[in-house]
C-alpha positions, 0 to 999 in steps of 0.5 A, a space after each residue: 462449456 466443460 462440466 466439472 466433476 460435480 456436474 457444474 459448468 466451468 464458468 472459466 470456459 466463457 469466451 470473455 475470460 482470457 486465460 494463459 499459463 505461467 510457471 506453475 499455474 493457469 491464469 484467468 483474467 476476469 472482470 466483475 461489476 460492483 456497486 460504487 456505493 454499497 449503501 445505495 446500490 440502487 443508484 446504478 453507479 458501478 466500478 469494474 473490478 479486475 481479478 487474476 485467478 490463478 489455478 495450479 497447473 494441472 488442477 483446472 478441473 478442480 476449480 470448483 473445489 479448491 479453496 481460495 487464497 485472496 491476496 490484498 496488495 499494499 498501498 493505498 493505490 497500487 495494483 497487483 502485479 502479474 507474477 511470472 511464476 507461482 513456483 517461488 515465494 508466497 505464491 508457491 507456499 499457497 499452491 503447496 497448501 492446496 489453494 487457488 489464488 486471487 490477485 485483485 486490483 483494488 478499486 481505483 488501481 490497475 484495471 479496476 476503474 483506475 483513478 487518475 486526472 484523465 479518468 476523472 476529467 472524462 467522467 466528472 465536471 466539478 471538483 465536488 463530484 470527483 471528491 465524492 466519487 473518490 470517497 468510495 475508494 477506501 478499505 471498507 469498499 475494497 472489502 465489499 468488492 472482495 465479498 461481492 467477488 467471493 459470492 460469485 466465485 463460491 456460488 454453488 459450493 455445498 461445503 460451507 468451509 469451501 465458500 470461505 476465503 483465506 486472506 493474505 494482506 501485505 501492508 495496506 492489505 493488512 489494513 483491509 483484512 482488519 476491515 474484512 474481519 470487522 465487516 464479514 468475519 463469517 466469510 473468512 477461513 483464516 488470515 495472514 498479515 505481513 507488515 500491515 497490522 493497522 493502528 486503530 485510530 480515528 485520525 492520522 496524527 498519532 501515526 505521523 508522530 511515530 513516522 517522524 520519530 522513525 525518520 529521524 532515527 533512520 536518517 541518523 543510521 543512514 548518515 552513520 553508514 555514509 558520513 560524507 553524505 551529510 555534506 553531499 546532501 547539503 550541497 544538493 539541497 543548496 543547489 535545488 534551493 537556488 535553481 529551478 530544476 525540472 524532471 523529465 516528466 515536467 515535475 519540479 525537483 525541489 529540496 522537499 522532493 529530494 528529501 522524500 527519497 527517504 521513502 525507500 529507507 524502509 526497504 531492504 537496500 534502501 540506504 544504498 539506493 539513496 547513497 547512489 543517487 546522492 553521489 550521482 547528484 553531488 558529482 553532477 553539481 561538482 563537475 557540471 554545476 547541473 544535474 544530468 538527465 541520467 540523475 534526474 531520470 533516476 530520481 523520478 523513477 524512485 517515486 510512485 506518486 504520479 503513476 499511482 496518484 491515490 497513494 498521495 491523495 487518499 493516503 491520509 484518509 486511510 487513517 480517518 474514521 467517524 467523520 474526522 478529516 485529515 487536514 494535511 496531518 503530516 504537515 501539521 504534525 511536522 510544524 507543531 512537533 518536529 519543526 526543529 528537525 524538519 525545518 521548512 525554510 531551506 534558507 534557515 537550514 543552509 545558514 546554520 553555522 554547523 556544516 555537520 548538521 544533517 538534513 533529515 529525510 522524510 518517509 511515507 508522508 504527503 504534503 500540500 506542496 506535492 500538488 505543485 511539484 508532481 506533474 500529475 498530482 498538480 492536475 488533481 490539486 483541487 481534488 486532493 485539497 477537497 479530500 483533505 477537508 472531507 469529513 464524511 469518512 465512516 467507520 473502518 474497524 469495529 473493535 467490538 467485533 474484533 474483540 470477539 474474533 473467532 477467525 484464526 489470524 497470524 501476523 508479522 510485525 517488523 520491529 524496525 518497520 518504517 511504514 507501520 509503527 510497531 507500537 501501534 500495531 502491537 496495540 491492535 494485535 492485542 485488540 483482536 481476539 486470538 491474534 498470533 503475532 510474530 515480532 522480528 527485526 530480521 526484515 524490513 517492510 518488504 519481508 514477504 517479498 524478500 524471503 519466502 520463509 516469512 509466509 512459511 513461518 506464518 502458516 506454521 504459526 497459525 497451524 500451531 507448529 510454532 509455540 515458542 513465541 
């Protein structure tokens, strides 16, 4: 092993750590064993957490000195992808600011003890065991994993400031940061949140009321841009209502699943993506009275629920605190508050005399019917139902700690964000002492990925270079 400049041995020289280079950095792929349940670590159950550790090219000898920036991915249920370069986007800004970067696959995703039907069946024999296991995969334990990793990586550093993490959280990653600020504020140097200032709620109902209002607005905007799609969408919905259509993976393309294409309305270019699919589907029906393999493959590719099942089965639980079960909140709110706009009976919708009545698309909402229409989710049906009824959820945020926060935090709220309601985010920003909030309508939810200026602005905002808020 190679000694560093301060006499320490480079742990990264271990033979069990794989390394390679990308543009601008050396990547070290690392695994950490963490307790499944931090409240009972003595039971011996563990999860294996995967971290990509990126050191600026040419600065490998300073690995024990450079501060860490930990990136927390959106989701829940999505792994952190390997960048081909750290010469662009937020990665480049982090490198320019003198950081080494940590990309963590949150527990249950990617290479971190991934959760899917096969992995659960291989380990557990009952639904109750599976539900109890997955109950440990929320933001509170994701944050505890990060803290576990921080202590290992920063062991031996004498400078207290260099032992702290700078955090960057996108979407659900911002939810995790807010939990981190609640649990371990002394471990954080500063934090940046992009499109992920969480609502401080105990159940998802308020979130989905805002989501449905947003989806009505976004659907109207879509049809304003593509007015002929009102008739095309109705044609596709009517066809799917009359026919059993199978997707290449064995799932069902039901009217409700087609309606879920509105999920991409929250991203740059989402309207155009959906229009292309609507055009393809209606053209297939007009010319062949069936949907082509090409169209079906395109529809399947626009959904991540099968590939990342936690995104469905744990989604509503990210809003649950203090013992409140979700009880299929999106379904309940839809039926109780938005039945006229999001009618469940397609026969009734299609029987309406007004042919110009649009079918509204849905967004980031999960429903019980998905457990039948999605092939992989169907294998997790009992587990998903168990999680919806689970009432053992603990506290994710400590409002008293947040009210006395001393960690410098800056975040961007996208005024038209379809995934994280602006009004609820603004309430949270006011509840965190010292929070510096940037509000803009220039970007959609994927602003961090779409434009490197987002990270630049937040760094300047926290540094004090921007004061005209």
